DSSP file (Angstrom, degrees, kcal/mol; ACC not computed):
  #  RESIDUE AA STRUCTURE BP1 BP2  ACC     N-H-->O    O-->H-N    N-H-->O    O-->H-N    TCO  KAPPA ALPHA  PHI   PSI    X-CA   Y-CA   Z-CA
    1    1 A X              0   0    0      0, 0.0     2,-0.2     0, 0.0     0, 0.0   0.000 360.0 360.0 360.0 118.5    0.0    0.0    0.0
    2    2 A X        -     0   0    0     26,-0.1     2,-0.3     1,-0.0    26,-0.1  -0.583 360.0-132.1 -87.3 147.8    1.4    3.4   -1.0
    3    3 A X        -     0   0    0     -2,-0.2    26,-0.2     1,-0.1     3,-0.1  -0.779   3.7-154.0 -98.0 140.8    1.0    6.5    0.9
    4    4 A X  S    S+     0   0    0     -2,-0.3    29,-2.3     1,-0.3     2,-0.3   0.743  80.2  15.5 -80.2 -26.9   -0.2    9.8   -0.7
    5    5 A X  E     -a   33   0A   0     27,-0.2     2,-0.4    93,-0.0    -1,-0.3  -0.997  57.7-160.5-151.5 139.7    1.4   12.0    1.8
    6    6 A X  E     -a   34   0A   0     27,-2.5    29,-3.4    -2,-0.3     2,-0.5  -0.998  12.3-162.2-121.3 123.8    4.0   11.9    4.7
    7    7 A X  E     -a   35   0A   0     -2,-0.4     2,-0.4    27,-0.2    29,-0.2  -0.937   4.2-168.3-103.3 123.1    4.0   14.5    7.3
    8    8 A X  E     +a   36   0A   0     27,-1.7    29,-2.2    -2,-0.5    51,-0.2  -0.946  13.1 171.9-108.2 131.8    7.1   14.9    9.5
    9    9 A X        +     0   0    0     -2,-0.4     2,-0.1    27,-0.2     3,-0.1  -0.527  20.8 157.2-137.1  69.0    6.9   17.1   12.5
   10   10 A X        -     0   0    0     27,-0.2    27,-0.0     1,-0.2    -2,-0.0  -0.378  52.1 -75.2 -85.2 167.3   10.3   16.5   14.2
   11   11 A X        -     0   0    0      1,-0.1     2,-2.6    -2,-0.1     6,-0.2  -0.194  58.0 -91.1 -57.0 158.8   11.9   18.9   16.7
   12   12 A X  S    S+     0   0    0     -3,-0.1     2,-0.4     4,-0.1    -1,-0.1  -0.407  83.8 125.0 -77.1  63.9   13.6   22.0   15.2
   13   13 A X     >  -     0   0    0     -2,-2.6     4,-2.2     1,-0.1     3,-0.3  -0.972  53.1-149.1-125.1 110.7   17.0   20.4   14.8
   14   14 A X  H  > S+     0   0    0     -2,-0.4     4,-2.7     1,-0.2     5,-0.2   0.844  93.0  48.1 -46.0 -51.8   18.3   20.7   11.1
   15   15 A X  H  > S+     0   0    0      1,-0.2     4,-2.3     2,-0.2    -1,-0.2   0.885 112.2  49.7 -63.4 -38.3   20.3   17.6   10.9
   16   16 A X  H  > S+     0   0    0     -3,-0.3     4,-2.3     2,-0.2    -2,-0.2   0.932 112.2  47.7 -66.4 -45.6   17.6   15.5   12.4
   17   17 A X  H  X S+     0   0    0     -4,-2.2     4,-3.0     2,-0.2     5,-0.2   0.907 112.1  50.2 -62.3 -45.1   15.0   16.9    9.9
   18   18 A X  H  X S+     0   0    0     -4,-2.7     4,-2.7    -5,-0.2    -1,-0.2   0.942 111.9  48.2 -59.1 -46.8   17.4   16.3    6.9
   19   19 A X  H  X S+     0   0    0     -4,-2.3     4,-2.3     1,-0.2    -2,-0.2   0.918 113.6  46.0 -61.8 -45.6   18.0   12.7    8.0
   20   20 A X  H  X S+     0   0    0     -4,-2.3     4,-2.5     2,-0.2    -2,-0.2   0.912 114.8  47.0 -68.6 -43.9   14.3   12.0    8.5
   21   21 A X  H  X S+     0   0    0     -4,-3.0     4,-2.6     1,-0.2    -2,-0.2   0.943 112.4  50.0 -61.4 -46.7   13.3   13.6    5.1
   22   22 A X  H  X S+     0   0    0     -4,-2.7     4,-2.1    -5,-0.2    29,-0.2   0.885 111.9  47.8 -56.7 -44.7   16.0   11.8    3.3
   23   23 A X  H  X S+     0   0    0     -4,-2.3     4,-1.9     1,-0.2    -1,-0.2   0.902 113.1  47.6 -65.0 -42.0   14.9    8.5    4.8
   24   24 A X  H  X S+     0   0    0     -4,-2.5     4,-1.5     2,-0.2    -2,-0.2   0.878 110.0  53.8 -65.1 -36.5   11.3    9.1    3.9
   25   25 A X  H  < S+     0   0    0     -4,-2.6    -2,-0.2     2,-0.2    -1,-0.2   0.894 109.5  46.6 -59.8 -43.0   12.3   10.1    0.4
   26   26 A X  H  < S+     0   0    0     -4,-2.1    -2,-0.2     1,-0.2    -1,-0.2   0.877 118.7  43.3 -68.8 -34.1   14.3    6.8   -0.1
   27   27 A X  H  < S+     0   0    0     -4,-1.9    -1,-0.2    -5,-0.2    -2,-0.2   0.729  95.7 100.5 -87.6 -19.6   11.3    4.8    1.3
   28   28 A X  S  < S-     0   0    0     -4,-1.5   -26,-0.1    -5,-0.2     6,-0.0  -0.336  72.2-116.9 -77.4 144.7    8.4    6.6   -0.5
   29   29 A X    >   -     0   0    0    -26,-0.2     3,-1.6     1,-0.1    -1,-0.1  -0.226  39.7 -98.0 -66.6 165.0    6.5    5.6   -3.6
   30   30 A X  T 3  S+     0   0    0      1,-0.3    72,-2.8    71,-0.1    73,-0.1   0.743 121.9  50.0 -58.4 -29.1    6.8    7.7   -6.7
   31   31 A X  T 3  S+     0   0    0     70,-0.3     2,-0.5    71,-0.1    68,-0.4   0.144  83.1 120.4-103.9  20.4    3.5    9.5   -6.0
   32   32 A X    <   -     0   0    0     -3,-1.6     2,-0.5    -7,-0.1   -27,-0.2  -0.773  51.9-149.1 -93.4 125.9    4.2   10.5   -2.3
   33   33 A X  E     -a    5   0A   0    -29,-2.3   -27,-2.5    -2,-0.5     2,-0.6  -0.787  14.3-150.5 -89.3 129.4    4.3   14.0   -1.3
   34   34 A X  E     -ab   6  56A   0     21,-2.0    23,-2.3    -2,-0.5     2,-0.3  -0.905  17.6-175.8-107.7 123.4    6.7   14.6    1.6
   35   35 A X  E     -ab   7  57A   0    -29,-3.4   -27,-1.7    -2,-0.6     2,-0.3  -0.822  10.0-169.2-118.0 158.9    5.9   17.3    4.0
   36   36 A X  E     -ab   8  58A   0     21,-1.5    23,-2.1    -2,-0.3     2,-0.5  -0.995  17.2-137.3-145.6 140.6    7.7   18.8    6.9
   37   37 A X        +     0   0    0    -29,-2.2     2,-0.3    -2,-0.3   -27,-0.2  -0.860  38.0 152.4 -97.2 128.7    6.6   21.3    9.7
   38   38 A X        -     0   0    0     -2,-0.5    -2,-0.1   -29,-0.1     5,-0.1  -0.986  33.3-169.9-152.6 155.6    9.1   23.9   10.5
   39   39 A X  S    S+     0   0    0     -2,-0.3     3,-0.1     3,-0.0    -1,-0.1   0.248  89.5  28.4-127.6  13.0    9.0   27.4   11.8
   40   40 A X  S    S+     0   0    0      1,-0.1     2,-0.4     2,-0.0    -2,-0.0   0.534  95.5  84.0-146.2 -12.0   12.6   28.3   11.3
   41   41 A X        -     0   0    0      2,-0.0     2,-0.1   -27,-0.0    -1,-0.1  -0.841  69.9-122.6-103.9 134.9   14.3   26.5    8.4
   42   42 A X    >>  -     0   0    0     -2,-0.4     4,-1.5     1,-0.1     3,-0.9  -0.500  27.4-120.4 -70.6 145.3   14.2   27.4    4.7
   43   43 A X  H 3> S+     0   0    0      1,-0.3     4,-2.3     2,-0.2     5,-0.2   0.837 111.4  63.5 -55.7 -39.7   12.8   24.6    2.5
   44   44 A X  H 34 S+     0   0    0      1,-0.2     4,-0.5     2,-0.2    -1,-0.3   0.872 102.5  48.9 -58.7 -35.9   16.1   24.5    0.5
   45   45 A X  H X4 S+     0   0    0     -3,-0.9     3,-0.7     1,-0.2    -1,-0.2   0.871 110.9  50.7 -68.3 -39.0   18.0   23.4    3.7
   46   46 A X  H 3< S+     0   0    0     -4,-1.5     3,-0.5     1,-0.2    -2,-0.2   0.869 109.5  51.6 -65.1 -36.4   15.3   20.7    4.4
   47   47 A X  T >< S+     0   0    0     -4,-2.3     3,-2.4     1,-0.2    -1,-0.2   0.621  80.6 104.6 -80.1  -7.5   15.7   19.4    0.8
   48   48 A X  T <  S+     0   0    0     -3,-0.7    -1,-0.2    -4,-0.5    -2,-0.1   0.722  87.8  29.8 -43.1 -42.6   19.6   19.1    1.1
   49   49 A X  T 3  S+     0   0    0     -3,-0.5    -1,-0.3    -4,-0.2     2,-0.3   0.265  94.1 113.5-104.5   7.2   19.8   15.4    1.4
   50   50 A X    X   -     0   0    0     -3,-2.4     3,-0.5     1,-0.1   -28,-0.1  -0.601  55.5-151.8 -86.8 142.0   16.8   14.3   -0.6
   51   51 A X  T 3  S+     0   0    0     -2,-0.3     2,-0.2     1,-0.3    -1,-0.1   0.775 100.3  33.3 -76.3 -26.8   17.0   12.4   -3.8
   52   52 A X  T >   +     0   0    0      1,-0.1     3,-1.8   -30,-0.1    -1,-0.3  -0.580  68.5 162.5-123.2  67.4   13.7   13.9   -5.0
   53   53 A X  G X   +     0   0    0     -3,-0.5     3,-1.5     1,-0.3    26,-0.2   0.646  61.8  80.6 -69.0 -12.8   13.7   17.4   -3.4
   54   54 A X  G 3  S+     0   0    0      1,-0.3    28,-1.6    48,-0.1    -1,-0.3   0.677  89.2  55.2 -62.2 -17.7   10.9   18.5   -5.9
   55   55 A X  G <  S+     0   0    0     -3,-1.8   -21,-2.0    26,-0.3     2,-0.4   0.222  78.1 115.3-106.7  17.5    8.3   16.8   -3.7
   56   56 A X  E <   +b   34   0A   0     -3,-1.5    20,-1.0   -23,-0.1     2,-0.4  -0.689  39.9 179.8 -83.7 137.7    9.0   18.5   -0.5
   57   57 A X  E     -bC  35  75A   0    -23,-2.3   -21,-1.5    -2,-0.4     2,-0.5  -0.965  25.6-135.2-136.8 119.2    6.3   20.7    0.8
   58   58 A X  E     -bC  36  74A   0     16,-2.6    16,-1.6    -2,-0.4     2,-0.5  -0.620  25.4-177.7 -75.4 123.3    6.5   22.7    4.0
   59   59 A X  E     + C   0  73A   0    -23,-2.1     2,-0.6    -2,-0.5    14,-0.2  -0.880   4.0 176.5-130.6  99.7    3.2   22.2    5.9
   60   60 A X  E     - C   0  72A   0     12,-2.6    12,-3.4    -2,-0.5     2,-0.1  -0.914  24.4-133.6-110.5 115.7    3.1   24.2    9.1
   61   61 A X  E     - C   0  71A   0     -2,-0.6     2,-0.3    10,-0.2    10,-0.2  -0.419  20.9-122.1 -69.9 140.2   -0.1   24.2   11.2
   62   62 A X        -     0   0    0      8,-2.9     8,-0.3     6,-0.2     2,-0.3  -0.616  45.2 -88.3 -77.7 135.3   -1.3   27.5   12.5
   63   63 A X  S    S+     0   0    0     -2,-0.3    -1,-0.0     1,-0.2     6,-0.0  -0.649 108.0  34.6 -87.9 146.1   -1.5   27.7   16.2
   64   64 A X  S >> S-     0   0    0     -2,-0.3     4,-2.7    -3,-0.0     3,-1.1   0.548  71.6-174.8 -83.3 122.7   -3.9   27.0   18.0
   65   65 A X  T 34 S+     0   0    0      1,-0.3    -3,-0.1     2,-0.2    -2,-0.1   0.781  80.1  55.1 -58.4 -36.2   -4.9   24.2   15.8
   66   66 A X  T 34 S+     0   0    0      1,-0.2    -1,-0.3     2,-0.1     3,-0.2   0.694 117.2  37.9 -76.4 -18.8   -8.1   23.3   17.6
   67   67 A X  T <4 S+     0   0    0     -3,-1.1     2,-0.4     1,-0.2    -2,-0.2   0.794 129.9  26.4 -97.4 -38.7   -9.3   26.9   17.3
   68   68 A X  S  < S-     0   0    0     -4,-2.7     2,-2.3    -6,-0.2    -1,-0.2  -0.825  71.0-160.3-133.0  91.8   -8.0   27.8   13.8
   69   69 A X        +     0   0    0     -2,-0.4     2,-0.3    -3,-0.2    -4,-0.1  -0.398  45.6 130.3 -79.1  66.7   -7.7   24.6   11.6
   70   70 A X        -     0   0    0     -2,-2.3    -8,-2.9    -8,-0.3     2,-0.4  -0.929  43.0-155.7-119.2 148.4   -5.3   26.1    9.0
   71   71 A X  E     -C   61   0A   0     -2,-0.3     2,-0.4   -10,-0.2   -10,-0.2  -0.981  13.2-141.1-123.8 133.6   -2.0   25.0    7.5
   72   72 A X  E     -C   60   0A   0    -12,-3.4   -12,-2.6    -2,-0.4     2,-0.4  -0.743  27.5-167.4 -84.9 134.4    0.6   27.4    6.1
   73   73 A X  E     +C   59   0A   0     -2,-0.4     2,-0.3   -14,-0.2   -14,-0.2  -0.959  15.9 166.9-125.8 140.4    2.1   25.7    2.9
   74   74 A X  E     -C   58   0A   0    -16,-1.6   -16,-2.6    -2,-0.4     2,-0.1  -0.959  26.6-129.4-149.7 145.4    5.1   26.6    0.9
   75   75 A X  E     -C   57   0A   0     -2,-0.3   -32,-0.2   -18,-0.2   -18,-0.2  -0.322  36.6 -81.5 -89.4 171.4    7.0   24.6   -1.7
   76   76 A X        -     0   0    0    -20,-1.0    -1,-0.2   -22,-0.2     5,-0.1  -0.223  26.6-142.5 -67.9 155.5   10.7   23.8   -2.0
   77   77 A X  S    S+     0   0    0      1,-0.1    -1,-0.1     3,-0.1     3,-0.1   0.727  88.6  66.6 -98.0 -18.2   13.1   26.3   -3.4
   78   78 A X  S    S-     0   0    0      1,-0.2     2,-0.3   -25,-0.2    -1,-0.1   0.890 116.3  -5.7 -66.8 -42.4   15.4   24.0   -5.3
   79   79 A X  S    S-     0   0    0    -26,-0.2    -1,-0.2     0, 0.0    -3,-0.1  -0.956  87.4 -81.9-146.5 161.1   13.0   22.8   -8.0
   80   80 A X        -     0   0    0     -2,-0.3     4,-0.5     1,-0.1     3,-0.4  -0.417  62.9 -90.6 -64.0 150.3    9.3   23.2   -8.7
   81   81 A X  S  > S-     0   0    0      1,-0.2     4,-1.1     2,-0.2   -26,-0.3  -0.414  94.1 -13.8 -71.0 132.0    7.2   20.8   -6.6
   82   82 A X  T >4 S-     0   0    0    -28,-1.6     3,-1.1     1,-0.2    -1,-0.2   0.913 137.6 -27.5  41.8  75.6    6.4   17.4   -8.2
   83   83 A X  T 34 S-     0   0    0     -3,-0.4    -1,-0.2     1,-0.2    -2,-0.2   0.813 120.3 -55.3  68.3  29.5    7.4   17.8  -11.9
   84   84 A X  T 34 S+     0   0    0     -4,-0.5     2,-0.4     1,-0.2    -1,-0.2   0.485 109.3 112.1  88.2   2.7    6.8   21.6  -12.0
   85   85 A X    <<  -     0   0    0     -3,-1.1     2,-0.4    -4,-1.1    -1,-0.2  -0.890  65.8-128.0-108.2 136.6    3.1   21.6  -10.8
   86   86 A X        -     0   0    0     -2,-0.4     2,-0.5    -3,-0.1    -4,-0.0  -0.674  31.7-132.2 -73.6 134.5    1.8   23.0   -7.5
   87   87 A X        -     0   0    0     -2,-0.4     2,-0.9    13,-0.0    12,-0.1  -0.792   7.1-131.8 -97.5 132.5   -0.3   20.2   -5.9
   88   88 A X        +     0   0    0     -2,-0.5     3,-0.1     1,-0.2    -1,-0.0  -0.704  35.8 164.8 -80.5 111.1   -3.6   21.0   -4.5
   89   89 A X        +     0   0    0     -2,-0.9     2,-1.1     1,-0.2     8,-0.2   0.842  60.5  60.3 -92.2 -40.7   -3.7   19.5   -1.0
   90   90 A X  S    S-     0   0    0      6,-0.1    -1,-0.2     2,-0.0     4,-0.1  -0.739  78.9-156.5 -97.9  99.7   -6.6   21.2    0.6
   91   91 A X        -     0   0    0     -2,-1.1    -2,-0.0     4,-0.2     5,-0.0  -0.257  23.2-128.5 -73.7 157.7   -9.7   20.2   -1.4
   92   92 A X  S    S+     0   0    0      2,-0.0     2,-0.3     3,-0.0    -1,-0.1   0.756  99.8  40.5 -75.9 -23.8  -12.8   22.3   -1.5
   93   93 A X  S    S-     0   0    0      2,-0.2     2,-0.5     3,-0.0    -2,-0.1  -0.864 102.2-100.2-121.2 161.0  -14.7   19.1   -0.7
   94   94 A X  S    S+     0   0    0     -2,-0.3     2,-0.4    -4,-0.1    -2,-0.0   0.202  81.9 121.5 -67.7  19.2  -13.7   16.2    1.6
   95   95 A X        -     0   0    0     -2,-0.5    -2,-0.2     1,-0.1    -4,-0.2  -0.690  66.8-118.3 -89.0 130.4  -12.4   14.1   -1.4
   96   96 A X        -     0   0    0     -2,-0.4     2,-0.4    -6,-0.1    -1,-0.1  -0.250  23.8-143.4 -60.7 150.7   -8.7   13.1   -1.1
   97   97 A X        -     0   0    0     -8,-0.2     2,-0.5    -6,-0.0    -1,-0.0  -0.904   9.1-132.8-114.3 150.1   -6.3   14.4   -3.8
   98   98 A X        -     0   0    0     -2,-0.4   -10,-0.1   -66,-0.0   -66,-0.1  -0.863  23.2-120.9-104.6 132.6   -3.5   12.3   -5.1
   99   99 A X        -     0   0    0     -2,-0.5     3,-0.1   -68,-0.4   -94,-0.0  -0.337  33.8 -97.1 -69.7 153.5   -0.1   13.9   -5.4
  100  100 A X        -     0   0    0      1,-0.1    -1,-0.1   -15,-0.1   -17,-0.1  -0.312  53.5 -84.5 -64.5 152.5    1.7   14.1   -8.9
  101  101 A X        -     0   0    0      1,-0.1   -70,-0.3   -19,-0.1    -1,-0.1  -0.240  40.2-168.2 -61.9 152.9    4.3   11.4   -9.6
  102  102 A X        +     0   0    0    -72,-2.8   -71,-0.1    -3,-0.1   -48,-0.1   0.282  36.3 128.6-128.6  10.2    7.7   12.3   -8.2
  103  103 A X        -     0   0    0    -73,-0.1     2,-0.4     1,-0.1   -74,-0.0  -0.412  60.6-120.0 -70.0 142.5   10.1    9.8   -9.8
  104  104 A X        -     0   0    0      1,-0.1    -1,-0.1    -2,-0.1    -2,-0.1  -0.640  23.2-169.8 -74.1 134.4   13.2   11.1  -11.5
  105  105 A X              0   0    0     -2,-0.4    -1,-0.1     1,-0.1    -2,-0.0   0.478 360.0 360.0-106.8  -0.5   13.1   10.1  -15.1
  106  106 A X              0   0    0      0, 0.0    -1,-0.1     0, 0.0    -2,-0.0   0.408 360.0 360.0 -98.2 360.0   16.7   11.2  -15.9
């Protein structure tokens, strides 16, 4: 069974986040969007050790989540997300969306 999205919310330690994102990237299927929550690191730093950095998306929940259910989203800086397309994650209806393929073809 493949996952559509992996959300990592590790402590704000750059090396730890880079290791976890690289491991998720290696283990993920081609169509998996890899997200990380951060309040202090640029997405390009988080992408540093990833084989497919184009599929990193920073997904940071707005505080207090139980009062304001919003997520701040921004794409990676090194390459456009998932083959050059922004992925719609928050649907207008409760239907799940599938991420664009993320396999390197070169």
